[in-house]
C-alpha positions as CSV (number, residue, x, y, z in Angstrom):
1,X,19.7,11.9,5.0
2,X,19.4,11.0,1.4
3,X,16.3,9.0,0.3
4,X,15.8,7.3,-3.0
5,X,12.0,7.0,-3.7
6,X,10.6,4.8,-6.4
7,X,6.9,5.1,-7.4
8,X,7.1,8.8,-6.7
9,X,4.0,9.6,-8.7
10,X,1.8,7.1,-6.9
11,X,-0.5,7.9,-4.0
12,X,2.1,6.9,-1.4
13,X,5.0,8.5,-3.3
14,X,3.2,11.8,-3.4
15,X,2.5,11.8,0.3
16,X,6.1,10.9,1.1
17,X,7.3,13.8,-1.1
18,X,4.9,16.1,0.7
19,X,6.0,15.1,4.2
20,X,9.7,14.5,3.5
21,X,10.8,17.3,1.1
22,X,11.7,19.8,3.8
23,X,13.7,17.5,6.1
24,X,15.4,15.0,3.7
25,X,17.2,15.0,0.4
26,X,14.8,13.2,-1.8
27,X,15.5,11.6,-5.2
28,X,12.1,11.1,-6.8
29,X,11.9,8.3,-9.4
30,X,9.0,7.0,-11.5
31,X,8.8,4.4,-14.2
32,X,10.1,6.9,-16.8
33,X,13.2,7.7,-14.8
34,X,14.0,4.2,-13.5
35,X,12.9,0.8,-14.6
36,X,13.2,-1.2,-11.4
37,X,12.9,-4.5,-13.4
38,X,16.3,-3.6,-15.1
39,X,19.0,-4.7,-12.7
40,X,21.8,-2.8,-14.3
41,X,19.8,0.5,-14.3
42,X,19.0,0.0,-10.6
43,X,22.6,-0.9,-9.7
44,X,24.0,2.1,-11.6
45,X,21.6,4.6,-10.1
46,X,21.9,3.5,-6.5
47,X,25.7,3.3,-6.8
48,X,25.9,6.8,-8.2
49,X,23.4,8.4,-5.8
50,X,24.5,6.5,-2.7
51,X,21.2,6.8,-0.8
52,X,21.0,6.1,2.9
53,X,17.4,4.7,2.5
54,X,15.5,3.4,-0.5
55,X,11.7,3.4,-0.3
56,X,10.1,1.2,-2.8
57,X,6.6,2.5,-3.4
58,X,6.6,1.3,-7.0
59,X,4.2,-1.6,-7.8
60,X,2.0,-3.2,-10.4
61,X,-1.4,-2.8,-8.7
62,X,-3.8,-3.5,-11.5
63,X,-5.3,-6.6,-9.8
64,X,-7.5,-7.6,-12.7
65,X,-4.9,-7.0,-15.4
66,X,-2.4,-9.1,-13.5
67,X,-4.6,-12.2,-14.1
68,X,-4.3,-11.7,-17.9
69,X,-0.7,-10.5,-17.9
70,X,1.0,-12.2,-14.9
71,X,4.5,-11.5,-16.3
72,X,4.0,-7.8,-15.8
73,X,3.0,-8.2,-12.2
74,X,5.9,-10.5,-11.4
75,X,8.4,-8.4,-13.2
76,X,7.6,-5.3,-11.1
77,X,6.4,-6.7,-7.8
78,X,8.8,-9.6,-7.6
79,X,11.9,-9.0,-9.8
80,X,11.9,-5.2,-9.2
81,X,11.7,-5.7,-5.4
82,X,14.6,-8.3,-5.6
83,X,16.7,-5.9,-7.7
84,X,16.4,-3.1,-5.2
85,X,17.1,-5.4,-2.3
86,X,20.3,-6.8,-3.8
87,X,21.6,-3.4,-4.7
88,X,20.7,-1.9,-1.3
89,X,22.6,-4.7,0.4
90,X,25.7,-4.1,-1.8
91,X,25.5,-0.3,-1.1
92,X,24.7,-0.6,2.6
93,X,21.4,1.2,2.2
94,X,18.2,0.4,4.2
95,X,15.3,-0.7,2.1
96,X,11.6,0.1,2.9
97,X,9.5,-2.1,0.8
98,X,5.7,-1.8,0.6
99,X,3.5,-4.9,0.4
100,X,-0.2,-5.7,0.7
101,X,-3.0,-7.5,2.6
102,X,-3.6,-9.5,-0.6
103,X,-0.8,-11.9,0.6
104,X,-3.6,-13.5,2.8
105,X,-6.5,-15.7,1.6
106,X,-9.0,-14.1,3.9
107,X,-10.3,-17.3,5.6
108,X,-9.2,-16.2,9.1
109,X,-12.0,-14.9,11.5
110,X,-9.7,-12.4,13.2
111,X,-7.1,-9.9,12.1
112,X,-4.0,-11.2,10.5
113,X,-0.7,-10.5,12.3
114,X,2.8,-10.7,10.9
115,X,3.3,-14.3,12.0
116,X,0.3,-15.7,10.2
117,X,1.0,-17.9,7.1
118,X,0.4,-16.3,3.7
119,X,-1.8,-17.9,1.1
120,X,-2.5,-15.3,-1.7
121,X,-5.4,-16.0,-4.0
122,X,-4.6,-13.7,-7.0
123,X,-1.6,-13.2,-9.3
124,X,-1.2,-9.7,-7.7
125,X,-1.1,-11.2,-4.2
126,X,1.3,-14.0,-5.3
127,X,3.6,-11.5,-7.0
128,X,3.7,-9.3,-3.9
129,X,4.4,-12.3,-1.6
130,X,7.3,-13.5,-3.8
131,X,8.6,-9.9,-3.8
132,X,8.6,-10.1,0.0
133,X,10.4,-13.5,0.0
134,X,13.1,-12.3,-2.4
135,X,13.7,-9.1,-0.4
136,X,14.2,-11.3,2.7
137,X,16.5,-13.7,0.9
138,X,18.7,-10.9,-0.4
139,X,19.7,-10.5,3.2
140,X,20.1,-6.7,3.5
141,X,18.7,-4.3,6.1
142,X,15.0,-4.1,5.1
143,X,11.6,-3.2,6.4
144,X,8.6,-4.8,4.7
145,X,5.3,-2.9,5.4
146,X,2.0,-4.6,4.5
147,X,-0.9,-2.1,4.2
148,X,-4.4,-2.2,3.0
149,X,-7.1,-0.3,1.1
150,X,-4.8,2.7,0.6
151,X,-6.1,6.2,-0.4
152,X,-4.4,9.6,-0.7
153,X,-3.4,12.0,-3.5
154,X,-4.5,10.2,-6.6
155,X,-7.2,7.9,-7.9
156,X,-8.7,5.8,-5.2
157,X,-12.0,4.4,-3.8
158,X,-12.8,7.6,-1.8
159,X,-12.6,9.8,-4.9
160,X,-14.5,7.3,-7.0
161,X,-17.3,7.3,-4.5
162,X,-17.4,11.1,-4.3
163,X,-17.5,11.3,-8.0
164,X,-20.3,8.8,-8.3
165,X,-22.3,10.7,-5.7
166,X,-22.4,13.7,-8.1
167,X,-23.7,11.5,-10.9
168,X,-26.1,9.0,-9.4
169,X,-28.9,8.7,-6.8
170,X,-28.2,5.0,-6.0
171,X,-25.0,2.9,-5.9
172,X,-24.3,-0.8,-5.0
173,X,-21.2,-1.7,-3.1
174,X,-19.7,-5.0,-2.0
175,X,-20.7,-5.8,1.6
176,X,-19.0,-9.1,2.4
177,X,-15.3,-8.1,2.0
178,X,-13.7,-6.8,5.2
179,X,-10.5,-4.7,5.5
180,X,-9.1,-1.5,6.8
181,X,-9.0,1.8,4.8
182,X,-5.6,3.3,5.3
183,X,-4.7,7.0,4.7
184,X,-1.3,7.6,3.1
185,X,-0.6,10.4,5.6
186,X,-0.7,8.0,8.5
187,X,1.3,5.3,6.7
188,X,4.1,7.9,6.0
189,X,4.2,8.8,9.7
190,X,5.0,5.1,10.5
191,X,7.5,4.8,7.6
192,X,9.4,7.9,8.9
193,X,9.6,6.5,12.5
194,X,10.5,3.0,11.5
195,X,13.1,3.8,8.9
196,X,15.2,5.6,11.5
197,X,15.5,2.4,13.5
198,X,17.3,-0.9,13.1
199,X,14.2,-3.0,13.8
200,X,14.2,-4.8,10.5
201,X,11.5,-7.2,9.4
202,X,7.9,-7.5,8.3
203,X,5.3,-5.1,9.7
204,X,1.6,-4.6,9.3
205,X,0.7,-0.9,8.9
206,X,-2.9,0.0,8.4
207,X,-5.3,2.3,10.2
208,X,-7.1,0.9,13.2
209,X,-10.4,-0.9,13.1
210,X,-12.2,-2.7,10.2
211,X,-15.1,-2.3,7.9
212,X,-16.6,-3.5,4.6
213,X,-16.5,-1.6,1.3
214,X,-20.2,-1.0,1.7
215,X,-19.8,0.6,5.2
216,X,-16.7,2.4,3.9
217,X,-18.8,4.0,1.1
218,X,-21.6,4.9,3.5
219,X,-19.1,6.6,5.8
220,X,-17.6,8.5,2.9
221,X,-20.9,9.9,2.0
222,X,-21.9,10.7,5.6
223,X,-18.7,12.6,6.2
224,X,-18.8,14.5,2.9
225,X,-22.5,15.4,3.3
226,X,-23.4,13.6,0.1
227,X,-27.0,12.3,-0.3
228,X,-27.0,8.9,-2.1
229,X,-28.6,5.5,-1.4
230,X,-26.0,2.7,-0.9
231,X,-27.2,-0.8,-1.5
232,X,-25.2,-3.9,-0.3
233,X,-23.8,-6.2,-3.0
234,X,-22.6,-9.8,-2.5
235,X,-19.2,-10.7,-4.0
236,X,-20.6,-13.7,-5.9
237,X,-23.0,-11.4,-7.7
238,X,-20.1,-9.2,-8.9
239,X,-17.7,-11.7,-10.5
240,X,-14.1,-10.6,-11.2
241,X,-11.1,-12.5,-12.6
242,X,-9.0,-11.9,-9.5
243,X,-10.2,-13.5,-6.3
244,X,-10.1,-11.0,-3.4
245,X,-9.6,-12.1,0.3
246,X,-13.0,-11.7,2.0
247,X,-11.4,-10.9,5.4
248,X,-8.1,-9.1,5.1
249,X,-8.0,-7.0,8.3
250,X,-4.4,-6.5,9.5
251,X,-3.2,-6.4,13.1
252,X,-0.2,-4.0,13.5
253,X,1.2,-6.4,16.2
254,X,4.9,-5.7,15.7
255,X,4.4,-1.9,15.6
256,X,2.4,-2.2,18.8
257,X,5.1,-4.2,20.5
258,X,7.8,-1.7,19.4
259,X,5.7,1.2,20.6
260,X,5.5,2.5,17.0
261,X,1.8,2.1,16.2
262,X,0.7,5.7,15.7
263,X,-2.0,4.8,13.2
264,X,-5.4,6.4,13.9
265,X,-8.8,4.8,13.7
266,X,-9.8,4.6,10.1
267,X,-12.9,6.8,10.6
268,X,-10.8,9.6,12.1
269,X,-8.2,9.4,9.3
270,X,-11.0,9.4,6.6
271,X,-12.5,12.5,8.1
272,X,-9.1,14.2,7.9
273,X,-8.8,13.2,4.3
274,X,-12.3,14.3,3.3
275,X,-11.9,17.6,5.1
276,X,-8.8,18.3,3.1
277,X,-9.1,19.9,-0.4
278,X,-7.1,17.1,-1.9
279,X,-10.0,14.7,-1.5
280,X,-12.1,16.8,-3.9
281,X,-9.6,17.6,-6.7
282,X,-7.8,15.3,-9.2
């Protein structure tokens, strides 16, 4: 099976490469080798390579920068996604497109499932939602996977916290935003299972359970044996340009109904990550 992977240098892309390289023919692409916002480039490359599956792990994820430069976010997250979807349909390739919990406004008091309406608060969230809509409108065979608080091989919240623990005695972390930390390893397990089916549609794919950034940080330090005082911080006291959803916990309802929800509790997945050497090296 031939797989065309965009965003190969990102956290998810690196994990896909790690898990897939022995069993699949992988074509690894980053922003230097393919500009997904350029339709002709996408069309030519997919037509020449003829992949069975395209996994779009490329995204503009700089949430704050997106507020100042929305065109950048929409070009990559919306137009880039549509380009891939159109070309995949023309070339009879399946598309696996990654999306985000930021498509929700966070006002719900229980986990969001795939059937809940989307009301993004930020430019980043809006650009990802419109990417989803245009992938759907293209009409090809696609899987859209929404995930949350992703960490893996690369810069992420876990590594930031571990680095700060070596520099400070005390740290303040937001305690009123809820979500689910998700390990790229677990997400790739789901991608591999799902992409071999014809069960197309939108899926939520995050680790099980929920927490706050504050409790997430405390758990990181506890599992890594780091001694540091963590103080709770209220979102309103830490103003940012982009509004984050205060409650963005995802319910993997469709994965459960399909018997494909193999995601671990977030604490178990985090322990696995911290125990690995990759969590301590950049």
